[in-house]
Each structure stands twice: as structure tokens, then as C-alpha cells.
N, C-alpha and C positions, 0 to 999 in steps of 0.2 A: 579753439574758437569755433562755435557752431555757426553755420551759414543759414540763411533764410531757407535754402533748400533742405538742410538738415531738419529745421524746426517744422517745415511742412510735413516732411516724411515721418518724423517722430510723432507729430500730432496725429496723423492718420493712422499710424500703428497703434497709439494708445486708444484711439476710438474703436479700432478693430478688436482690441482685447476687451474693451468695455462691452461689446456686443456679445461676447461669448464667455460669460463668467463660469468658473468651475469651483466647487467647494473643496474645503480642506481634504486632502488625500486623494482627490480626484482630477488633479491638474494636469492630465495627459496632454490635451491639446494646447493648453497654454505653454507648457514646457516645450512642446514641439515648435510652437510659434517663436519662442525665445531662441531656440537653437538655430532656426532658419534666419532670424535677424542677426544673429552673431556671425554667421558664415562670411559676409563681406568684410568684416573686421579683421579676419585672419588671427584670432587669438592663438597663443602658443599651444593651448590645449582646451578642450571643453569636456567637462565631466558631467554625466547625466546620471539620473536615478539616485541622487544623493538623498538619503533619508526618505525615500519615496520617489517623488518626482522632481527633486531639486536639481538645478543646473548651475554649474560653476564655470565661468570663463576665466582662464588664466592668461595674463599678458606678463610674460617673463622677460626681463631685460637681458638676461644671461650674465648679469653682474651681480656678485654677492651683495645682499642688502635685505632689509626687512620686507615681509609680506603684509600688504595692506588690503583688507577685505572691505568691500562695500556691499551692504545687503538690501535687497528688496524682497517683496512677498508675491507668491504666485496666486493665492487663493482669494476667492470672493465670499459673499455672505448668502445665507438662505432667506433673502428678503426680496419681496417682489418690487421691482423698480417702478416708480411713478415718474414719467418723463415724456416730453414732446421731442426730445433730441433725436435726430436721425440715427444716432449711434446707440441708442438705449438698448438695454439687454434684450436678446432675442430668446432667452431661455426663461420660462415661467418659474417664479419663485426663487430666482438667483440673480444677484446683482453685484457689480463692483462698486460698492457703496461705502468703502473705507479708504479709497485712494490707492490701492495696491496696483492698479493699472498704470497710474501715474508714477508710482515709485519705480515699477519695472522700467518704464520709459526713461526716467531719469538715469538709471544705470546704463541703458543703451546709449544715451547722450554722452555719458562719461566714456563708455567704450569707443565711440567714434573719435573723441579727442585723444585718447591714449593710443589708438590705432595709427592716427596721423602723426603724432608726436610722442614716441615711446618714452618711457621713464628711463632715467640714467642708470638706476640700480634697482635691485629687488624686484618684487612682483606685485601687480595689481590683480585682485580676485573680484570679479562681479558675481556675487552670490545671490541667486534666485531661489529663495527658501520656500518650500511647500508648508502647508498646514500651520500657518501663523495664527489663524482665528481660533483654533482649539488648543493652542499652546503645546502641541506635540511636535512641530516641525524642526525647531531649532535643536532640541535634544536628539532627534533622529539624525539630523545632519551630522551633528558633532560626534555622535556615536558611530556613524558609518565609517568603516575602516578607510574608505577612500579619502575621508576628510584629512587624515594625516598628511596626505600629500600636499594639502593646501593650508595647513595650520597656520592661522594668522597671528602676526605680532600686533597688529592694530586692526580695529574693526569699527566701522561707522555706519550709521543708518540715519535716513531722513524719513519722518512721518509727517504728513500733513496734519495740522491741528487747528481747526476753526477756533474763532475767538481771538485771533491775532491779526495785526495789520498785514497786508500783502507783502510777502518777502521777508518779514520779520521772523527771526529764528529764536525760540526759546530753548536754552540749554544751561546746564550748570554741573558742577562737580557734585558727586553723591547720588542720592536717590532721584530717579526720574519717574519710574513706574513701579507700582506696588507688586509684590507677589500675590498670587491668588490661586485658588482652587475650588472646584465644585465638589462638595462632599454629599453624597447620596446616602441617606439612612433609611434602611428598610426594616420595619417591625412586623413580625409574623406571629399571630395567635391562632384563633379558631373562630369561624363564623358560627352564628346561631340565628334562630328565628328572632325576629324583633320583639315577639311576645314573650320570649324566654331568653333574655340576654345572659342569664347566669349560666346557661349551658355552654357558652362560648368564652373566649378570651379576647376581649376587645382592646385595641391599642389607643382608643380615644383619649383616655386619661393620661397615658404616657406622652402623647402628642401634645395635649394641652399643657402639660408641664414643661416639655422640651422646648417649645417655641420661645417662651420668655427666657428660659435658661440658656439657650443658645445665643439669643440676643444679648444677654448679659456678658458673654465672653468678649464681645468687642462692640463698642459703642461709637467708633470713629473718632472724631475729634481732631485735634492738631496732628498733622502728618509728620511726626517725629519718630524716633527710633522705637517708641513704645506703641506706635499706632497698631490698632487691631479693630477689625470691623467684621461683623457677621451679618449677612443679609439672607433672610429667609425668602426664597424665590418661588417655591412650589410645595404645596402640601396636598396630599390626597389620603383620605380615610375610607376604606371599603369602596363599595359601588354606590352609584346614585339610585338608592332603593329605599322605600319605607318599610319594607318587610324583612330586611336582613340586618342584623347587628354585625359590624365589621369585624373582619379577622386579620386584615393587613393594613398597613399604612406606609407611606413613603414621604420623607422630607428632603427637599433640596436646600442646602445652605451653601452660600458662597462666602468663603473665608479670605480675608485680605490682611496683609501685614506688610510692614516696611522692609522686611529682611527675610530671606529664605529660612534662616534658623528659627525665626519666631513662628513661621508657618508650621514647622514641625510641632512646636509647643501648642498652638491653638487647635491643631488637628487632633493631638492627643486629648486635649481637654474636651473637645466636642465628642469624640468617641467615648470617653469616660462618662460623660453626662448620659449619653444614649444607652450605654451598657447598664448603668445604674437604674434608669427608668425601665429598661427591659426586664431586669431581675425583679424590680419592685412589683410589676404587673404581670409576671409569668410569661413574658414574650421572648421570642428569638429576635436577634438583631444582626444585621449584616451591613457592610459598608462598601462603597465604591467611590473612586475618585475620577473626576472628569476635568478637562479644561485647566490643567495645572501649569501655571505660568511662574517662572523664576522672576524675581525682582530685576529691574534694569538699573544698574548702578554705573554712573559714569566715571571713569578713571580720570583723575586730575591731569595727568599728562595729555591724555587723548582729548579732554575738554579744551585745554589750552591750545593744542594743535588746531582744533576746529574753530575756536573763537579767533585766533590769530589769522586763520585763513579767510574767515569771513570779513574781518576787519580790513584785510588787504584788498578785498574786491568790493568794499563798501556796502556789505550786507549787514544790516543792523541786527544785533543780537542782545539777549539779556535772559533773565530768569523768570519772566512773567508766566504765571500759571503753573509753576513747578514747586514741588514734585506733584504728580498726579495720582489719584487713587486708581485709575484705570490701568490695566496691565498690557504688556507688549512683549511678544515672544522674541526679544532680542538679547535679553540678559544673559542667556546661555553662552553667547559668542564672547561675552566679557569674562567668563570663567578661565579662558586661556589666552586672553589678548587684552591689550589696553583698548577699551571700547568707550564709544560716546554716542548717544542718541541725540538727534537734532529734531526739534519740533517746528515745522515750517508752516507759517501763517498764509491762508488764502485771501485774507481781507475780512473786514468786519461784516456782519450780517450775512455770512455765508452758511449754507446748510450744514447741520451737525453730521458728523460720522455716523454711519449706520441708519441714516434716515432713507426713506424710499425715494426722495427727490434729490439725493446727493450726486454730484459729479465732480471729478477731479478738474481743477482749472488748468488748462493746457499752458497757460502763460507762466506757470511755475516750472515747466520742464527746463528751460534755460537757467533758471536761478538754481535749482537743485543740481543740475549738471555742472554749473560754474563752481558751486561750493565743493562738490566732490573733487573736481579736477584740481582746485587749488590745494586741497588737503593732499592729494596725490603728489603734486609737484613739490610741496613743502617738505614731504617726507622722502621723496624718491628722486626728485629733480627731473630734468629734461635732457634726454639724449642729444649729443651733439650730431648735427647733420653732416 
């Protein structure tokens, strides 16, 4: 049970995190602040540098049992915050505008409760993951040799999701967040004087053909197993000049699918289209991938555990707004564990995520902490005093 003093201290900590956001892969000071906040809780072990700047606190009962991992994210966004709050970002162009400061604080709330009343068996892992926003962090953490030491049997995460009543949790078995990746397509030809375009090799016609062709690979629609969506997010042909016929072009396309296997297929299809147009117009083509996210798929057993825990503490839940097209870098933890993502509502008419005026509502800290603690107790019990 969290005390009023706990909530005051946790709120103050969350607001300090909010002042000093760090981007994906840069979370040095954030990780250091987390390690300091964990010291009074006396975890059995703290692992640092996981997959970059990841931190994992281990609370080991010393009795054989499952390992239950709870995840939060360390990183912030490259967005200028607009706020009158005393705790607004102090770093220009960066802001905790996706709730990760609140998610970290929820994990610390859980840690306080486990430290006071240890579990009866198994282990609780508080996993502070780096680089969630670009989709690279979870893969790096799981690939880190040190992760084998804390390999989870169960994994849970909470993400704040506007558009839901305060304290309401959306979750369900199956797809929660789509797989996605950013595909960069570069076309290279030869520049020429605009008066003599025939002396060069322009990518303009290839680009003009590729845009509708890529769109045609995925039109969105119903979010079922066949869901595919391609969104053209950026196109550049040559330089902004009236005197030069272009010799280079770049296209950014975001690909989304309901499952990881389908992502492989749509990626191959997109590359094949670009290759065909490059050959047709005498261009070289190259590809690069950015922001690759695995699909987040909730395991049936983990979902039942979470729903039963929330029912026991009178937290309303359902499947409102699910699944979502947006991606989340949690699905990788489900590759080796029974995992469930929980989408926690901040109340109606709350600012959308990634908006410059977003701020995490501190009143959700005890709600998230209570949900996680009940899950931990239901799976691992409470040690006798």
C-alpha cells in the first residue's frame, strides 16, 4: 500500500524526470536517476547498461518460482514542449510527451511495495527500457547477454492512452499494437542542366509511379490478420532549383501490418516495386530501414492474469479502442514470455500523446502501481512475515 508520503515523493520524482528528457539512445542521466531512486528499495541486484542505457532491478524471493517482468521506458521525444507547468522541460526541442516519465514512476511505485512486502516465490523484475520511441530498445535489451540472467516467464507493461475514462484499462487477447517500419528508398541517376534534361537521368518519373504503387500495397481498412497500410511520409526529388534537372530522389514509406510475418512480405513487395521502377528508368536504388517495431500480441494467459487482477481491485477494463494501428516497442518481450500490454486511460478530453502540451497525470501513479502489484501478488504471492 502506497502512503501519502510515497505519492508525494513519487510525484516529485516524476516531475524531475519531466524537466530533463533525453532522446532514444541518450538516456544516460535518466538511467542514473533511476538507479539512485532504486537504492533505498534494496533490490537483490541492479543491472545497468542493458541494450544501451537500460536498467533492471531484480527483487528475488530466494524461492523457486516464475520471473515476472514489468516494463517502463526511459526515453523522451524530439518535440518542443509548450506548457506553463513549473516542471516543464528544461531542454529545448525535447519533451516527455508520451508518458514515459509516468511509466517509470509507476514501476518505482511497484518497487516500493515489493520492497516492503516481498513476494513469496520467484522474482520481480523492474525493467527500465531504453530507446522505445525508435523501436530499437527492446530488441537490444533482449539480445544483451546480461538479459539471460533475468529472462522473464511473464511480462507486463502499462501505457497511458488518451481517449479513455480515467483509470479505465483497455486490453484484450491478441493484437494490441501493429508491427511497423520506416523504409527509406533512395534513387540515384544523373543531374543535368534544366535546359538539357536528356543529358541526365532523372528519378522524377520513377517517383511519380512509385507513390501510387506503394500506396496500393496497403490501404488500411479493418484491423484483422490481413491488415496492411503504407503511408508515404516524405518525398524529395533533387534540389530546390529551377536550373537543375534532378539526379537523386528519396522516398520515406511507413509500412504497417498486423503481424511480424506480414511485415516481411510487404517489405519485399515495396522493394520489388522500387527495383522495377529503377530498372525501367536506368536508376540505381538502395534501401534502409528505420524505426522497426514488432507487433505487440497479448498472450491469453497473461491477459487473463491482468484482467483478474484489475477486477480484484475494482479497476474497470475492457477492449475499447483495440487493436491500435500505432506501434509500441513491447512486443519483443513477448517472444520469450507470456506478455500483456495494458492501455491506461487519463480521462476524456485529455491531450493526445506526442502533442507539445501533453503531461502525464500524476493521479495515475497509484492506479498503475496497484495494478502491477496485484499482478505480482497473484503470480508470486506475499512472503510471510
